[in-house]
Each structure stands twice: as structure tokens, then as C-alpha cells.
C-alpha atoms as one frame of an Amber mdcrd trajectory, in Angstrom:
protein
 183.094  73.477 116.533 181.965  70.291 114.572 181.518  67.109 116.535 182.999
  63.813 114.762 182.157  60.285 115.824 185.412  59.682 117.603 184.950  62.718
 119.835 181.389  61.667 120.727 182.332  58.232 121.395 185.092  59.266 123.870
 182.933  61.635 125.538 180.125  58.828 125.890 182.938  56.313 127.152 183.831
  58.754 130.016 180.201  58.933 130.858 179.834  55.300 130.725 182.730  54.789
 133.185 181.304  57.458 135.486 177.528  56.432 135.651 177.227  53.234 133.884
 175.218  52.123 130.828 171.713  52.663 132.578 172.386  56.417 132.690 173.989
  56.967 129.216 171.842  58.711 126.697 172.463  60.388 123.514 170.952  63.443
 125.160 173.596  63.424 128.002 176.497  62.918 125.611 175.252  65.932 123.554
 175.060  68.093 126.698 178.506  67.161 127.822 179.758  68.306 124.173 177.610
  71.273 124.379 175.575  70.499 121.323 171.962  69.576 120.630 170.968  65.971
 120.460 170.224  66.224 116.777 173.833  66.961 116.012 174.740  63.570 117.245
 171.895  61.724 115.529 173.558  63.250 112.239 176.269  60.660 113.137 174.454
  57.990 114.983 170.921  56.770 113.806 170.090  55.434 117.334 171.816  54.572
 120.641 172.956  51.229 119.338 175.106  52.974 116.669 176.620  55.286 119.417
 177.261  52.021 121.469 179.013  50.517 118.629 181.307  53.508 118.156 182.105
  53.301 121.834 183.012  49.626 121.552 185.361  50.483 118.619 187.196  53.124
 120.839 187.181  50.707 123.884 188.842  47.945 121.975 191.006  49.688 119.543
 194.176  49.401 121.513 193.785  45.715 122.157 192.810  45.120 118.445 195.911
  47.025 117.425 198.199  44.691 119.343 196.886  41.425 118.186 199.554  40.423
 115.866 199.949  36.678 114.769 201.490  33.651 116.446 205.250  34.067 116.649
 207.637  31.543 115.300 206.920  28.129 116.920 204.089  29.580 119.151 201.144
  27.259 119.183 198.013  28.706 117.717 195.934  27.811 120.730 198.491  29.786
 123.148 198.066  32.783 120.691 194.478  32.540 121.123 194.569  32.242 124.896
 196.667  35.417 124.984 194.521  37.331 122.482 191.173  36.444 124.120 192.601
  37.304 127.396 193.535  40.760 125.999 189.905  41.165 124.770 188.528  40.392
 128.434 190.983  42.860 129.870 189.891  45.593 127.423 186.134  44.879 128.328
 186.773  44.823 132.101 188.740  48.129 131.878 185.335  49.947 131.383 182.373
  49.909 133.517 179.795  47.749 131.830 182.193  47.270 128.947 180.901  43.794
 128.144 177.230  44.950 128.312 178.092  47.625 125.683 179.784  45.071 123.451
 176.929  42.504 123.691 174.972  42.753 120.391 177.403  44.953 118.703 177.393
  45.347 114.906 180.938  44.469 113.975 180.978  46.448 110.857 180.485  49.753
 113.154 182.378  48.218 116.222 185.379  47.533 113.859 187.944  46.843 116.642
 185.634  43.847 117.764 185.325  42.645 114.217 189.026  42.863 113.969 189.192
  40.066 116.732 186.790  37.933 114.746 188.755  38.589 111.541 192.243  37.959
 112.826 191.151  34.752 114.740 189.353  33.341 111.481 192.516  34.043 109.677
 194.878  32.277 112.244 192.570  29.281 112.641 192.546  28.821 108.825 196.163
  29.065 108.545 196.426  26.382 111.267 194.513  24.092 109.076 190.689  24.630
 109.861 188.354  25.105 106.929 187.508  28.849 106.396 183.861  28.368 107.299
 184.702  26.415 110.459 187.502  28.880 111.380 184.795  31.718 111.221 182.340
  29.680 113.236 185.008  29.087 115.850 186.127  32.700 115.766 182.670  33.991
 116.428 181.961  31.461 119.223 185.125  32.271 120.971 184.569  36.221 120.789
 180.860  35.670 121.846 182.110  33.550 124.746 184.510  36.226 126.098 182.034
  38.951 125.743 179.219  36.911 127.518 181.606  35.422 130.103 182.878  38.984
 130.929 179.299  40.200 131.030 178.631  37.762 133.723 181.736  38.614 135.566
 180.911  42.391 135.666 177.262  41.543 136.798 178.160  39.078 139.571 177.882
  40.113 143.228 180.973  40.996 145.208 182.626  37.896 146.508 181.715  38.496
 149.968 178.068  39.131 148.998 178.108  35.895 146.933 179.672  33.918 149.774
 176.852  35.004 151.865 174.188  34.212 149.522 175.172  30.500 148.803 174.997
  29.922 152.666 171.520  30.990 152.895 168.930  28.496 153.065 166.888  30.353
 150.483 169.348  29.678 147.901 167.516  27.428 145.469 170.475  25.304 143.863
 172.090  23.053 146.656 174.622  21.434 144.355 175.663  24.854 143.006 175.771
  26.165 146.445 178.312  23.602 147.645 180.300  24.037 144.406 180.494  27.846
 144.817 181.262  27.408 148.578 184.056  25.191 147.582 185.601  27.657 145.137
 185.170  30.565 147.624 187.024  28.437 150.142 189.907  27.664 147.843 190.175
  31.383 146.838 189.300  31.001 143.244 189.785  34.187 141.436 187.971  35.548
 138.389 190.992  35.183 136.406 191.103  31.360 137.273 187.513  30.865 136.540
 187.971  32.617 133.198 191.070  30.599 132.406 189.295  27.298 133.323 186.454
  28.177 130.972 188.593  29.248 128.082 190.586  25.963 128.436 187.335  24.116
 127.893 186.797  25.917 124.668 190.373  25.615 123.402 190.629  21.939 124.336
 187.703  21.475 122.103 189.110  23.143 119.124 192.367  21.342 119.555 190.483
  18.033 119.641 188.761  18.848 116.378 192.117  19.981 114.878 193.788  16.823
 115.783 190.758  14.717 114.667 190.889  16.633 111.260 194.728  16.021 110.915
 194.420  12.381 111.470 191.616  12.054 109.117 193.728  13.877 106.325 197.012
  11.869 107.200 196.256   9.283 104.514 195.041  11.654 101.872 197.085  12.794
  98.773
């Protein structure tokens, strides 16, 4: 039975969830599909191409639900929700952010859809098209990178022990992390705070541009 890209990517995603990225190979995917590896190389020039197709499958539902800001909805609220959805889609799969890091968006189309839609929304909000695309890229890269860090961090109990050790080399960071652990800070709160920094910067740029253009025309 012929194997198509989507079938291969879904089989690869199942293997990813079971054993992680380190053990994912084209040969293993071929074995699960009961075909020889060259049959997959017909579709995927290399492992990166396979990973990009996995990203597309992984993020397609979130990309399909993007929509646009509703009537009266601020663009930054829409961004907050949309980027949160991207994070959740990455977190839903083992090593999801590692797979997405370095993806080629012309193959990982669902990831590219996030960049495209965010660019459109920011441009419609008043950003120049070039700046809107820069901001969209920065936001998506931030979410992927921040989620990669989140998926790579030790368990909270292990991290709490590490920052109380005398061998931990960063005393100020150790105190900060102990404070966060004591306060019961969650990964969702950490992500939300970091995203707020990004969105506040964009809102500041937007306000400055609006004030600068108020006297034009």
C-alpha cells in the first residue's frame, strides 16, 4: 500500500510521543509502516524534512482555529490567546518544541500559518507590513524557544533542590528561583509574564507610531 506524507508524519509523531526525538529515525518510521527506508526518502529528502511534516501535523488543529480578532477585541488580546494556543500545541507532544525549532515554514505550513496570520493582524492594526512580519517572526520564535526551555527544564522538585545547592554557580538567580518556587509560580504564569513583556513592547511601539502620525494628513 503506498505511503503518503501525512501517514508517515502521523506514524512518526506517535513514535516521538513514545520515545522522544533522540530515538526518532527515518528507519524506525519505515519499520512501523512496514516499508523500506527508501520508500520514505521518496517523500522526505532528509530527517529535517520529515520533522517539518511532523510539525505541520502537530500544529494543524491550532492553526485551523486561529481566526481573527473579534469585534472590539484588542489585537494584543488576540495575540495572547493565539500564541498561548501555539504553546499548548507544542506542549501536547513530547519534544514538540525541539521538533519545531529550525522548521522550514514552507514545509511546516501550519507553523507558517501562525506567522502569516499574525503578520496580517498586526498590519491591519497599523504596523507597517515589514515591521508586522518582523514582529510575527519574533513572537513565534519566542514561543518555540520558551516552550523548548520549558520542556527541557528539570522537574520542579529537582530544580528546587539544585538551587539550594552550594555548587549552583549563580547566587542571584538561585535566590530568584527559590522565591518563585516558594511562591508556587507555575509554568503558565512564567510564560504569561514573559509574553506580557513582548506584547507590552509591541503596544508601546504601536502607541508611539500612532502619536507620531496623529498630526499627519
